[in-house]
C-alpha positions in Angstrom: -51.2 0.1 -36.1 -48.6 2.3 -34.9 -45.0 1.0 -33.0 -45.3 1.8 -29.2 -41.8 4.8 -29.6 -38.9 3.0 -27.6 -36.8 5.3 -24.9 -34.0 6.6 -26.9 -30.6 5.5 -24.6 -30.3 9.5 -23.6 -34.1 9.8 -22.7 -33.1 7.7 -19.5 -31.9 9.3 -16.5 -27.9 10.1 -15.9 -26.3 8.3 -13.6 -25.2 9.2 -10.3 -22.0 10.2 -9.5 -19.7 8.0 -9.0 -17.4 8.4 -5.6 -13.8 8.8 -6.6 -11.9 5.5 -5.4 -8.5 5.5 -3.6 -8.4 2.0 -4.2 -6.3 2.1 -0.8 -7.7 0.7 2.6 -7.2 5.0 4.0 -6.9 3.8 7.9 -5.1 0.6 8.0 -2.5 2.5 5.2 -2.9 5.3 8.0 -1.4 3.6 11.2 0.6 1.1 9.2 2.2 4.2 8.3 2.8 5.8 11.7 3.5 2.2 12.8 6.6 2.8 11.0 7.6 5.8 11.3 7.4 5.9 14.9 9.8 2.0 14.2 12.2 4.7 11.8 12.7 7.7 15.1 13.1 5.2 17.7 15.9 3.8 16.2 17.4 6.3 15.3 17.9 8.2 18.0 18.4 6.0 20.2 21.2 3.9 18.3 21.8 4.1 15.0 22.7 1.1 14.0 19.7 0.1 15.5 17.8 1.7 12.6 21.1 0.2 9.4 19.5 -3.2 10.9 16.1 -2.4 10.7 16.8 -1.3 7.0 18.8 -4.2 6.3 15.7 -6.3 7.4 12.5 -4.9 5.2 15.4 -4.6 2.6 15.8 -8.1 2.8 12.0 -8.6 2.4 11.7 -6.7 -0.6 14.0 -8.6 -2.0 12.6 -11.6 -0.9 9.4 -9.7 -2.6 11.0 -9.2 -5.8 13.0 -12.7 -6.2 9.3 -14.8 -5.7 8.0 -12.4 -8.4 10.2 -12.6 -11.3 9.8 -16.9 -11.1 5.6 -15.3 -12.9 8.2 -15.5 -16.0 10.1 -18.2 -15.3 13.8 -16.6 -13.7 15.7 -17.9 -11.2 17.3 -15.8 -9.0 19.4 -16.3 -5.7 18.6 -15.2 -2.4 21.5 -16.7 -0.7 24.1 -14.2 -2.2 21.3 -11.5 -2.6 20.7 -11.2 0.7 24.3 -11.2 1.6 25.7 -8.9 -0.6 22.8 -6.6 1.0 24.3 -7.5 3.8 27.6 -6.3 3.1 26.5 -3.5 0.8 25.1 -2.0 3.8 27.5 -2.8 6.3 30.7 -1.8 4.1 28.8 1.6 2.9 28.3 2.7 6.9 31.6 2.3 8.5 34.0 2.1 5.0 31.7 5.6 2.5 31.8 5.0 -0.8 34.9 2.7 -1.0 33.4 0.3 0.6 30.0 0.2 -1.0 31.5 0.5 -4.2 33.5 -2.9 -3.7 30.7 -5.1 -2.0 28.5 -4.2 -4.9 31.2 -4.9 -7.3 31.7 -9.0 -4.9 28.2 -9.1 -5.0 27.7 -9.2 -8.8 30.7 -11.4 -9.1 29.8 -13.9 -6.9 25.9 -13.6 -9.0 27.6 -14.1 -12.3 29.8 -17.6 -10.8 26.7 -18.6 -8.5 24.1 -19.6 -11.7 27.3 -21.9 -13.4 26.9 -24.9 -12.4 22.8 -24.8 -13.6 24.1 -25.1 -17.8 23.9 -22.2 -20.5 20.9 -22.3 -21.0 18.9 -18.8 -19.6 22.6 -18.1 -17.9 22.3 -14.3 -19.5 18.8 -13.7 -18.2 19.3 -15.4 -15.1 22.1 -13.4 -14.1 21.4 -9.8 -15.7 18.2 -10.6 -13.7 20.2 -11.3 -10.4 22.3 -7.8 -11.6 19.3 -6.0 -11.5 18.6 -6.8 -7.9 21.8 -6.4 -7.0 21.7 -2.4 -8.4 17.9 -2.0 -7.4 18.3 -3.2 -3.6 21.9 -3.1 -1.5 23.9 -0.8 -3.7 21.2 1.9 -3.6 20.2 0.7 0.1 23.8 1.2 0.9 23.5 4.8 -0.2 20.8 5.1 2.6 23.6 3.9 4.7 25.8 6.7 3.5 23.7 9.1 4.6 23.3 8.1 7.6 27.5 7.2 9.0 27.8 11.1 9.7 27.4 12.6 12.8 24.6 14.6 12.0 23.0 11.1 10.0 19.7 10.8 11.9 18.7 14.1 10.9 19.6 13.0 6.9 17.8 9.9 7.5 14.3 12.1 8.9 15.1 14.9 5.7 15.3 11.7 2.7 12.2 10.4 4.3 10.2 12.5 4.8 10.4 14.3 1.8 9.7 11.2 -0.4 6.7 10.4 2.0 5.7 14.0 1.3 5.1 13.3 -2.4 2.7 9.7 -2.0 1.4 12.4 0.6 0.8 15.2 -1.8 -0.3 13.2 -4.6 -2.3 10.3 -3.6 -5.0 12.9 -2.3 -4.0 15.5 -5.7 -4.6 12.8 -7.3 -7.5 11.4 -5.9 -9.7 14.6 -5.5 -8.6 16.5 -8.5 -6.7 14.4 -10.8 -8.3 14.5 -14.2 -5.5 14.2 -17.1 -3.2 10.8 -17.0 0.4 11.2 -16.9 1.8 8.2 -18.1 -1.5 5.7 -18.7 -0.3 3.1 -19.7 2.6 2.4 -16.9 0.5 3.6 -13.7 -3.0 4.7 -14.8 -3.9 6.7 -12.1 -1.2 8.3 -11.6 -2.1 12.0 -12.7 -0.5 14.9 -13.6 -2.7 16.7 -11.2 -0.9 14.5 -8.6 2.4 15.4 -10.0 1.6 19.1 -8.8 -0.1 18.3 -5.5 3.4 15.7 -5.1 5.8 18.5 -6.9 4.5 21.5 -4.1 4.0 19.6 -1.0 8.1 18.0 -1.6 9.3 21.4 -1.5 7.6 22.5 1.4 8.7 19.7 3.7 12.4 20.3 2.1 12.5 23.8 2.4 11.0 23.5 6.6 13.1 20.5 6.9 16.5 21.5 5.8 16.9 24.8 7.7 15.5 23.2 10.4 17.3 20.3 11.2 20.6 20.8 9.4 21.3 24.4 9.4 20.9 24.9 5.4 18.3 27.4 3.7 15.7 27.8 2.9 15.9 27.4 -0.8 18.1 23.8 -0.7 15.2 22.5 0.4 12.4 23.5 -1.5 15.5 22.8 -4.6 15.7 19.0 -3.0 11.8 18.7 -2.8 11.5 19.6 -6.1 14.5 16.2 -7.0 13.0 14.4 -5.3 9.1 14.0 -6.4 11.0 13.9 -9.6 13.0 10.8 -8.9 9.9 9.3 -6.7 7.9 9.6 -9.7 10.5 7.7 -11.5 10.4 4.9 -8.6 7.5 4.3 -8.4 6.6 4.1 -12.2 10.0 1.6 -12.5 8.1 -0.3 -10.1 5.2 -0.8 -12.0 6.5 -1.3 -15.4 7.9 -4.2 -13.1 4.5 -5.2 -12.1 3.4 -4.9 -15.3 6.2 -7.2 -17.5 6.1 -9.8 -14.5 1.7 -9.9 -14.3 1.3 -9.1 -10.8 -0.6 -6.7 -8.9 1.5 -6.1 -5.7 5.0 -6.9 -4.7 3.3 -9.2 -1.1 1.0 -8.9 0.9 2.8 -7.8 4.2 2.2 -4.4 5.4 -1.3 -4.3 5.4 -2.9 -1.6 2.7 -0.1 -0.8 0.8 0.6 -3.7 -0.6 4.7 -5.5 -0.3 7.8 -3.9 1.3 8.8 -3.0 -2.0 5.4 -1.5 -2.8 6.7 0.8 -0.4 10.9 0.9 -1.2 10.3 2.2 -4.5 10.2 5.5 -4.6 12.4 5.2 -1.2 15.5 3.9 -3.4 15.4 6.3 -6.1 15.1 8.7 -4.4 18.2 7.4 -2.0 21.2 9.0 -4.1 19.9 12.3 -5.2 19.1 12.8 -2.0 22.4 11.9 -0.7 24.5 14.1 -3.1 22.8 16.7 -2.5 22.4 17.4 1.1 26.5 16.0 0.3 27.1 19.2 -1.5 24.1 21.7 0.7 24.9 20.3 4.6 28.7 18.7 4.0 
């Protein structure tokens, strides 16, 4: 008796193409982004110290998120001295310049190492190292943003800094979502692609070439060069936070910003970008 022939797998109709997932609630993410942008602009162009306070509050929330995330590996990070160091670094950077920032950061590091001593030697190096890492990641990098804000044209410098960095995220997001094929760092951030990086680069360079001449009277090539540098630091900043989250076994640093995740999920690229933007603008338009 002849057995009925079973259909081979290749005889089955191919599955319908799935819509590429972007991984975000885009309308909510855009709304939150516009709200944050409006808050930044209002604070910058009214009283600059208001922006300083807003920035310090956001970074303090990010600091708390990062400290809480460390507990996933049983790492103890003291919130009080880190927050005090953050306020000190931002304040001294704004009113005293680079020397003030260096002094505040140094004192913060020393305080953190002393703060952990009463709990004993076990885990001291682990906890103190993590605390100093956070101090460098947030108070020190945040202090560089305060250095950009300090000059008379500081508001324009901050607008360029934030706009070019955000342009990297926007350009990379859409290029990666619709054109992304070749993975950039699959073991670190599976969604990052070379096509997305190209979109980030083009968007950053265009925004830099537009804003630097318009707001600071610089040259178009200076803005484009700034954008090229920013796309590298912004991408690296994002990958660094992805490494941190993978090591700690978490997806997002928090949920305080709907459609974005935690505050640290938005600050990662900005923190890594701040030093290069400050240095570039100091060189191009001192």
